N, C-alpha and C positions, 0 to 999 in steps of 0.2 A: 292058270295059263292064259295067256292073251289071246284074243280071238285074231281072226284075219284082218279084220278092219283096224283094230290096234297096231297090229304088225306094221300095215301100210303105212299109217299115220307115224308110227317112229320112223320107219324108212325114209320119209318124206322128210322128217324134221333132221334127221342126222345130214340127209342132202343139203337140206337148208343151211345147216350150220357150216359146212363144209364149202357151200357156195359162197355163203358170206365171207368166208375167209379168203378163199381165191379171188373173189371179185374185189376184195380191198387191195389185192396187191398187182392185180392184174386186169380188172375189167373197169367196165366204163361206170361213170357215177351213176347213169339211169339204169342199169343192172343191177348194181350194187342196192340203189334205193327201193327198187322194186321187191326187196327181200323184206321191209319193212312195211307196219301198218303206218296210216296217215298220221297216227298220234304218236307214234312210236318214240321211246326214252333211251336215249345212249348215255349211260352213266359210268364214268371213269373215277373211281374213288381213290387211286393212287398211280400217280403218274413218275413214281421214282425211277432215274434212269431214262426217262423218255422225252423228246424236246417238245413237251405240251405241259399243261396246265390240267390239275383235276378239273372237272367240268361235269356238268349234266346238259346234254343237247336233247330238245322236246321238238317233235314234230319234222316232216319232210322236208320242209324248206331250209331249216338249221340243219339237219342231217348233211344235205347237200353243200351247205356253206362249209361245214365241219370237213367233209370229203375234199372239197377244194383247197382248205386250208392246211390239211395233213398232206395233200399232194404239192403244194406249194414248197412246205417244207422238207419235202423229202421222206417222210416217214412211210409214205404207201403210194402205191401206184404203178403203173407202167415204167419201167426203166430205174425204179429206185433200188432194185436188187435187194427187197425186203420180201419177207415170208412170213405169214400167219399160221402156225402150225396147231392144229386143234385134236385133243384125244381124250380118251376115259371119260365118254357121252354118257350120260345117265340122264333118262328121260319118263315123265309120268306123263299120260295122256289122260284129260278129263273131259270127255265130250268134245266142244269145240275150243277147248283150252288146253295147253301143255306147257309144263315146266321141263327146263333142263339144267344140268349143272355139268361142266366140261372144265377140263384145263387146256391153256393155251401155252404156247412158246412163241415169241416175237424176235425173228432173227434180221442182222442187217448183212451187208456185204456178201449175199448171196453167190455173186457171179464169182467170187474168189474164196477166202477163207471165212465161212459162215460166223457171225458174231451173234451170241445169245444175248439180247438186251434186256428182255423182260419176259416174265411167265408168272402165271397166276390162274384164276378161275373165273368161267363166264358163269354168271346166274341169268337165264334165260327165260323170257315169260312168252308164249306164243296164242294166236288167235287164229282160229281156221275162219277163211275168207272165201267168198265165191271164186277167186283166183288160186285159192290153197292155202296151205300156213304160211303164216308171215308173222316175223320177229315184231313183238310190242314193246318190250324191254330189255335192255341187257345191263348187266350190273357187271363192271370188271374190276376185279380186286386182284391184289398181289398175294393174297392170303392163300 
């Protein structure tokens, strides 16, 4: 049975996963980036159906450029009527490191009849920093 510290870590990690999804759709780029480590990696392995290419982004500066690119393309951000929905989260905590696997669904046109554009899995690696848990690597797959 997990101890109370492990349970608190898991709750913080679930909150972080949800916060990243919500900030992608409606938050500021700065708040979104605060969820990631300085050396974070965002790895999109399959972009079928999305208006973007398979790509690997490394570091906060590149993540910020990617956020602006996706917002300019209307893929995410305030006013785009998109929604990232995350569920079935399974987390493993090992000291100051953690891993999670979750399912995602990405919708557009949420202001009318929502359109499911993509679904798949996130495989995440987290690091505990002095500011709390931060996402260090996210692999986004359509598997």
